[in-house]
Each structure stands twice: as C-alpha cells, then as structure tokens.
N, C-alpha and C positions, 0 to 999 in steps of 0.2 A: 843413413843406411835404412832401407825399407825392407821389411820381412814379408815373405809371401803369406805366411800364416802368423796371426797374432796369438800369443799365449794368453790365457785367461789369468786374471789377477790371482785366483785361487791356486792355479797350477804352479805359479812362480814362487809363491810364499815370500814375496818381497814387497816393500813399500816403494812402488815405482815412482810415485810423486816425489818422495824424498830423494831417491836416486837421481831422477831427472833434474832436480833443483840443485844438487850438489855441484859446486864449482871446485875444481882441483886447484889446490894451492901449491906454491913452489916447494914448500917444506915436505909435502906428501911424496914428491918424487924421490926425496932422500931415503924414504922408507923402502924403496924398491931395491932388491939386490942387483949387483952388477952381473951382466950376462957373461958367462965364461964358457970355455970349450966343453967342459963336462956337461953343462946344461944343454948345450947344442947337440952333443952326441946322444943324450937321452931323449931329445925332442922327437915327437911322432906327429906326422901329418895325418889328420883325420878328414877325409874328403866329405864324409856324410852322404846323405842321399839313400836311395833305395839300392839294395843289392842287385847285381846283374842277374836277370832271369835266365834259366836254362832254356826256356821256350818263350822268347820275347814275342810280343804281339806286333803285328804290322798294321800301319795306318792304311785305311781304305776309305775312299769316298764312294758313297752309295746313295742313290736316290730311292727313297721309299715313299709310299703314300702317307700323307699327313696323318690319316686316321691310325695307321699302324704305329707310327712313332708316338702319337698321343696315348695310345693304349699301353704301350710299353712304359712310357714315362709315368703313367698313372699308377704303376705298380710300386713306385717309390724309389728311393736311393738304391743304386746298384743295378738299375734296369739294364744298363749296357752289358754288364757282366752276365746277367741272367740271359740276355738275348744271345750272347756269344756261346754260353753253355748249351742253350737250346739248339743253336746251329751246329755246334760240335756233335751233339747227340744225334742229330738228323744225318749228318754226313757220315758218322761212324756206322749207321745202319744201312747206308746205300751200298749196292754192289760195286765192286771196283770197275772203273771205266778204262777201256783200252786207250792208249795214247793215240791221239789223232795225228795223222801225217801232216807236217807243215804247221802245226799249231804253235803259236808263240804266246808267252806269258808277258804281261806288262808289269 
C-alpha cells in the first residue's frame, strides 16, 4: 500500500523501523478478540478526505503568457489561490453584463 503523503517520523511518534521489522507470529492472532454482532453494530465507516465545499471550484484550461505564470509562481506557495482571489475581486467590480442572445457556455 502506498500513501500519497508520507508522515514525518516526529509526527508519528513511533519506531517505524521496529514496526516494519516485526513479523506477526501465530500466537499473536489468539490475542485478538472474536468479531461479534455488537462490535459490528458499533462500527463506523470513516471515508476521510476533504469536506464537500459549498462552493466547489471548477477545472478550467487556460493559456496564459509564460511571463504571467512565472510572475505568479514567483510569489510562492498558494499562488493559484491568490490568482483566483484577484480574478474574483476583479469580476465583482465589473458592471453586470446583459445575457447575449444565442450564447452558449461550454
């Protein structure tokens, strides 16, 4: 099993080398309790992941000049979020546009 993000040794507070080296012996299985109906009724499935956003973003493919992209990237991590915030602020300051007849959105 491969994880997308690896946890640092400090954050786990565990001796990973010792855990990885451990071989489970037959007697260790006897220490596990039998699974019963009461355990199953208490079980909860945690899917994990990010919570669903009330305002999800949409994927857009956009061609921009290389210089524009490099300048935004040079501002450091989070540059895409800052770019989106700047675009949002610009759009909110524009006057409303009347709908064009026959216009379709892709």
